[in-house]
C-alpha positions as CSV (number, residue, x, y, z in Angstrom):
1,M,-13.8,-24.2,-5.6
2,E,-11.6,-23.1,-2.5
3,E,-10.3,-20.1,-4.6
4,L,-13.7,-19.0,-5.3
5,Y,-14.5,-19.5,-1.7
6,H,-11.6,-17.3,-0.6
7,N,-12.3,-14.4,-3.4
8,Y,-16.2,-14.2,-1.8
9,K,-14.8,-14.2,1.7
10,N,-12.8,-11.2,1.3
11,A,-15.1,-9.7,-1.5
12,V,-17.8,-9.7,1.7
13,F,-15.5,-8.5,4.3
14,Q,-14.8,-4.9,1.9
15,S,-18.2,-4.3,2.8
16,G,-17.8,-3.9,6.2
17,D,-21.4,-5.9,7.4
18,P,-20.4,-6.9,10.9
19,L,-22.4,-10.0,10.2
20,A,-19.8,-10.8,6.9
21,E,-18.5,-14.0,8.7
22,D,-22.0,-15.0,9.0
23,I,-23.3,-14.2,5.5
24,V,-20.0,-15.7,3.7
25,L,-20.5,-19.3,5.9
26,S,-24.0,-19.4,5.4
27,N,-24.1,-18.5,1.5
28,M,-21.0,-20.5,0.6
29,R,-22.4,-23.7,2.4
30,V,-25.5,-23.7,0.0
31,A,-23.6,-22.5,-3.1
32,L,-20.4,-25.4,-2.4
33,D,-23.4,-28.1,-1.8
34,R,-25.6,-26.8,-5.0
35,M,-22.1,-27.0,-7.0
36,S,-21.4,-30.6,-6.0
37,L,-24.6,-31.6,-6.5
38,A,-25.0,-30.4,-10.4
39,V,-21.8,-32.0,-10.6
40,K,-22.7,-35.3,-9.2
41,E,-26.5,-34.9,-10.7
42,P,-25.9,-33.1,-13.7
43,F,-29.6,-30.9,-14.6
44,E,-30.1,-30.6,-18.2
45,F,-31.9,-27.4,-19.2
46,S,-34.4,-27.2,-21.6
47,P,-34.3,-24.6,-24.8
48,Y,-37.1,-22.9,-22.8
49,H,-36.2,-22.9,-18.9
50,E,-38.4,-21.7,-15.9
51,A,-36.9,-20.5,-12.8
52,I,-36.6,-23.4,-10.0
53,R,-38.3,-22.2,-6.8
54,E,-39.0,-25.4,-5.2
55,P,-38.2,-27.6,-3.1
56,F,-35.5,-25.8,-3.3
57,N,-35.4,-21.6,-4.0
58,Y,-32.4,-21.4,-6.9
59,Y,-33.7,-17.5,-7.3
60,L,-33.5,-16.6,-3.6
61,F,-30.1,-18.4,-3.6
62,G,-29.1,-16.4,-6.4
63,Q,-30.2,-13.2,-5.1
64,N,-28.9,-13.8,-1.5
65,Y,-25.4,-14.9,-2.9
66,I,-24.9,-11.8,-5.1
67,R,-26.3,-9.4,-3.0
68,P,-23.7,-8.9,0.0
69,L,-21.2,-7.9,-3.2
70,I,-23.5,-5.1,-4.2
71,N,-22.6,-1.8,-2.5
72,F,-26.1,-0.5,-2.7
73,R,-24.7,3.4,-1.3
74,E,-22.6,3.4,-4.8
75,S,-25.6,1.9,-6.8
76,Y,-27.8,3.8,-9.7
77,V,-30.7,3.3,-11.5
78,G,-31.3,5.4,-14.5
79,N,-35.1,6.5,-15.5
80,V,-36.5,4.3,-12.8
81,S,-39.9,5.8,-14.4
82,I,-39.3,4.5,-17.5
83,F,-39.6,0.7,-15.8
84,S,-43.1,1.7,-14.5
85,E,-44.0,2.3,-17.9
86,M,-42.7,-1.1,-19.2
87,E,-45.5,-2.7,-16.4
88,E,-48.2,-0.9,-18.0
89,H,-47.2,-3.0,-21.5
90,L,-47.3,-6.1,-19.4
91,K,-50.4,-5.3,-17.6
92,K,-52.4,-5.0,-21.4
93,G,-50.4,-8.1,-22.4
94,E,-48.0,-6.8,-24.4
95,N,-43.9,-7.8,-24.8
96,V,-41.1,-5.9,-23.5
97,I,-37.3,-6.2,-24.7
98,F,-34.5,-5.5,-23.7
99,I,-31.3,-4.6,-26.1
100,S,-29.0,-4.5,-23.4
101,N,-24.9,-5.0,-23.1
102,H,-23.7,-7.6,-20.6
103,Q,-20.8,-7.5,-18.2
104,S,-20.7,-10.4,-15.9
105,E,-22.5,-13.8,-15.0
106,A,-23.9,-11.5,-12.5
107,D,-25.9,-9.5,-14.5
108,P,-29.4,-11.0,-13.7
109,A,-29.2,-10.9,-10.2
110,V,-27.5,-7.6,-10.2
111,I,-30.7,-6.3,-12.3
112,A,-33.5,-8.3,-10.1
113,L,-32.0,-6.5,-6.8
114,L,-31.5,-3.0,-8.2
115,L,-35.3,-3.4,-9.5
116,E,-37.2,-5.7,-6.3
117,T,-38.3,-2.8,-4.3
118,T,-39.0,-0.2,-7.0
119,N,-40.5,-3.0,-9.8
120,P,-40.6,-6.2,-8.0
121,Y,-43.0,-8.0,-11.0
122,I,-39.7,-7.3,-13.8
123,S,-37.6,-8.0,-11.2
124,E,-38.7,-11.6,-11.0
125,N,-39.9,-12.2,-14.1
126,I,-37.1,-11.4,-17.0
127,I,-36.4,-13.9,-19.3
128,Y,-32.9,-13.9,-20.5
129,V,-31.3,-15.4,-23.7
130,A,-28.4,-17.4,-22.3
131,G,-25.2,-18.7,-23.7
132,D,-24.7,-22.5,-23.1
133,R,-21.8,-21.5,-21.2
134,V,-23.6,-20.7,-18.0
135,I,-25.8,-23.9,-18.3
136,T,-22.8,-26.1,-18.8
137,D,-20.4,-24.6,-16.3
138,P,-20.8,-26.3,-12.8
139,L,-19.9,-23.2,-10.7
140,C,-22.4,-21.4,-13.0
141,K,-25.7,-24.0,-12.9
142,P,-27.2,-23.4,-9.5
143,F,-27.3,-20.2,-10.5
144,S,-28.9,-20.7,-14.0
145,M,-31.2,-22.5,-12.5
146,G,-33.2,-19.6,-10.6
147,R,-33.8,-17.9,-13.6
148,N,-35.9,-17.4,-16.5
149,L,-33.9,-18.6,-19.6
150,L,-34.0,-19.5,-23.4
151,C,-31.2,-21.4,-23.4
152,V,-29.1,-20.6,-27.3
153,Y,-25.2,-21.1,-28.1
154,S,-23.2,-18.5,-28.9
155,K,-21.6,-17.1,-32.2
156,K,-18.6,-17.2,-30.2
157,H,-18.4,-20.3,-29.5
158,M,-20.5,-22.3,-32.3
159,N,-17.3,-23.8,-33.8
160,D,-15.3,-24.4,-30.8
161,V,-16.3,-28.0,-31.6
162,P,-16.6,-28.4,-34.9
163,E,-18.3,-32.0,-34.9
164,L,-20.9,-30.1,-32.8
165,A,-21.9,-27.2,-34.7
166,D,-24.8,-28.7,-36.3
167,M,-26.3,-29.6,-33.0
168,K,-25.7,-26.4,-31.9
169,R,-27.6,-24.9,-34.8
170,R,-30.2,-27.3,-34.4
171,A,-30.7,-26.8,-31.1
172,N,-30.8,-22.6,-31.5
173,T,-33.7,-23.0,-34.0
174,R,-35.7,-25.2,-31.0
175,S,-35.1,-21.6,-28.8
176,L,-36.3,-19.4,-31.6
177,K,-39.6,-21.2,-31.7
178,E,-40.0,-21.5,-27.6
179,M,-39.0,-17.6,-27.9
180,A,-41.6,-17.3,-30.2
181,L,-44.6,-19.2,-28.9
182,L,-43.7,-16.9,-25.3
183,L,-44.1,-13.5,-27.7
184,R,-47.4,-14.5,-29.1
185,G,-48.5,-15.3,-25.7
186,G,-48.3,-12.0,-24.8
187,S,-46.9,-10.3,-21.3
188,K,-43.1,-11.2,-21.9
189,I,-40.0,-9.3,-20.4
190,I,-37.0,-10.5,-22.9
191,W,-33.6,-9.8,-21.9
192,I,-31.3,-10.1,-24.7
193,A,-27.2,-8.8,-25.3
194,P,-26.9,-8.6,-29.4
195,S,-23.1,-8.7,-28.5
196,G,-23.2,-12.5,-28.1
197,G,-20.8,-12.6,-25.3
198,R,-19.6,-10.2,-22.6
199,D,-18.2,-6.7,-22.4
200,R,-13.7,-6.7,-22.1
201,P,-11.7,-3.9,-21.5
202,D,-9.7,-2.4,-24.1
203,P,-6.4,-4.0,-23.9
204,A,-4.6,-0.6,-24.7
205,T,-6.3,1.6,-22.1
206,N,-8.1,-0.9,-19.6
207,Q,-11.1,1.3,-19.8
208,W,-14.7,-0.6,-20.0
209,F,-17.3,-0.4,-22.5
210,P,-20.4,-2.0,-24.4
211,A,-19.0,-4.3,-26.6
212,P,-20.3,-4.2,-30.5
213,F,-24.0,-5.2,-31.2
214,D,-24.1,-8.1,-33.7
215,A,-26.8,-6.4,-36.3
216,S,-28.2,-9.9,-37.6
217,S,-28.7,-10.9,-34.3
218,L,-30.8,-8.1,-33.0
219,D,-32.5,-8.1,-36.8
220,N,-33.3,-11.6,-35.8
221,M,-35.4,-10.8,-32.5
222,R,-37.0,-7.3,-33.8
223,R,-38.4,-9.9,-36.3
224,L,-40.0,-12.1,-33.8
225,V,-41.2,-9.6,-31.8
226,D,-43.3,-7.9,-35.2
227,H,-44.7,-11.2,-36.0
228,A,-45.9,-12.1,-32.8
229,G,-49.5,-10.9,-33.5
230,V,-49.1,-8.9,-30.3
231,V,-47.4,-5.1,-29.9
232,G,-43.5,-5.5,-28.6
233,H,-41.8,-2.4,-27.0
234,I,-37.9,-3.0,-27.5
235,Y,-36.0,-0.8,-25.2
236,P,-32.2,-0.2,-24.8
237,L,-30.8,-1.0,-21.4
238,A,-27.3,0.2,-20.3
239,I,-25.7,-2.2,-17.5
240,L,-22.7,-2.1,-15.2
241,C,-21.5,-4.1,-12.7
242,H,-18.0,-5.6,-14.0
243,D,-16.1,-5.2,-10.8
244,I,-18.2,-7.4,-9.0
245,M,-17.6,-10.3,-10.9
246,P,-15.1,-9.8,-14.0
247,P,-15.0,-12.2,-17.1
248,P,-11.8,-13.2,-18.1
249,P,-9.6,-10.8,-20.1
250,Q,-10.0,-13.0,-23.3
251,V,-12.9,-15.1,-24.7
252,E,-12.0,-18.7,-24.0
253,K,-13.1,-22.2,-25.2
254,E,-13.1,-24.1,-22.4
255,I,-15.1,-24.4,-19.2
256,G,-14.0,-23.4,-15.7
257,E,-12.9,-19.7,-16.1
258,K,-11.2,-18.4,-12.5
259,R,-13.8,-16.5,-10.6
260,L,-12.8,-13.0,-9.1
261,V,-15.4,-11.1,-6.9
262,S,-15.6,-8.4,-5.2
263,F,-17.7,-5.2,-3.0
264,H,-18.6,-2.6,-5.5
265,G,-20.9,-0.2,-6.8
266,T,-23.5,-1.2,-9.8
267,G,-25.8,0.7,-12.1
268,I,-28.2,-0.3,-14.7
269,S,-30.3,2.3,-16.6
270,V,-33.2,2.3,-19.4
271,A,-34.0,4.6,-21.9
272,P,-36.8,5.2,-24.2
273,E,-37.5,2.6,-26.6
274,V,-36.5,2.6,-30.0
275,N,-38.9,2.7,-33.1
276,F,-37.5,0.9,-36.2
277,Q,-39.8,3.0,-38.7
278,T,-38.9,6.3,-37.1
279,A,-34.7,5.4,-36.6
280,T,-34.5,3.6,-40.3
281,A,-37.3,6.0,-41.8
282,S,-34.1,7.8,-44.2
283,C,-32.7,4.1,-45.4
284,G,-32.3,2.7,-48.4
285,S,-32.1,-0.7,-48.0
286,P,-33.1,-3.4,-45.6
287,E,-29.6,-4.3,-45.0
288,E,-28.9,-0.3,-44.4
289,A,-31.9,-0.3,-42.0
290,K,-30.7,-3.3,-40.3
291,A,-27.5,-1.4,-39.5
292,T,-28.7,1.7,-38.5
293,Y,-31.3,0.4,-35.9
294,S,-28.5,-1.5,-34.5
295,Q,-26.6,1.4,-34.1
296,A,-29.2,3.7,-32.9
297,L,-29.4,1.3,-29.6
298,Y,-26.1,0.9,-29.2
299,D,-25.4,4.4,-29.2
300,S,-28.4,4.6,-26.6
301,V,-26.6,2.0,-24.1
302,C,-23.2,3.6,-24.4
303,E,-24.8,6.7,-23.7
304,Q,-26.8,5.4,-20.7
305,Y,-23.3,3.3,-19.7
306,S,-21.1,6.7,-19.7
307,V,-23.3,8.2,-17.0
308,L,-23.2,5.1,-14.9
309,Q,-19.4,5.3,-15.3
310,S,-19.4,8.9,-14.5
311,A,-21.6,8.0,-11.2
312,I,-19.9,5.0,-10.1
313,N,-16.4,5.1,-10.8
314,G,-16.2,9.0,-11.7
315,G,-17.7,9.4,-7.9
316,K,-20.2,11.8,-8.9
317,G,-23.3,9.8,-7.9
318,L,-26.5,11.7,-8.5
319,E,-24.9,14.7,-10.1
320,A,-24.0,12.6,-12.9
321,S,-27.6,12.8,-14.1
322,T,-28.4,14.2,-18.1
323,S,-31.2,15.6,-19.2
324,S,-31.7,12.4,-20.9
325,V,-30.4,9.7,-17.8
326,S,-32.0,10.6,-14.2
327,L,-30.2,8.7,-11.8
328,S,-32.1,7.2,-8.7
329,Q,-30.8,5.0,-6.2
330,P,-32.5,1.5,-5.2
331,L,-34.5,1.9,-1.9
332,Q,-32.7,-0.9,-0.7
333,S,-29.5,1.1,-0.2
334,L,-31.1,3.3,2.5
335,D,-31.7,0.5,4.9
């Protein structure tokens, strides 16, 4: 906690905000209080967890904590008009699915903060498919309590403790049933990262790029959407925010990773939905179709990620826009 405090303080001071000291003291006072409470009175997450907003507003707490880490003047949103298109689908009772890469524990807050002015409904109502680590780590739990979550055990950590593997599989089955019920109700926005974990830099080049998708996980999601009895739309979403809260270099089994934070630009981008029948029309077998569809979504995420990379880390800003990714800046950057 002491290390986290100093890292957070240094990051917020990087912003040059004249109120940086007050922001640090206010946010860290609340954060440390909630983290301590998470140890003294452990909160148990249900398979489907709805964001807690009272008597303590955990959603607002998470937004306030991450906001000072984002350099909004160097942050970008790709194809904001498509987010507005999604809102029309939701109004008609249809479902929207984001197939995304995953960069940091701050991903949900970054997505919500970059969309809070232009698309507040999406910003606040996304349901995130979350791995067990974000609901068991005491430093992470208070932030997770402020999000809508479908809680699953990641394949990467399924056998960390062999005697718990069967329990984890049963829990995942319950979560899938909850997801199916939610989709049947319609008007749901669900975010899932089919890679099963956070992106990591290439050890040789130290360059960040979206981790490969797991075709089976993605196909399971698609089948749930198709069988819901409600129209569903699947969109590829790219996010770039690793600098504000990077994960450890390697996947760790133990809970309690070191938290590094910094002040940096971030970005998200969405592309037109990818239709399964269209993308797999020439495939000869179900397995080929599964792999082809997964690759089509992954390729779109990578293309968008490259544009965000060029805009943020390449210093090109809005000029990084392409014919398929039109960048704009989040409105709060003008405040």
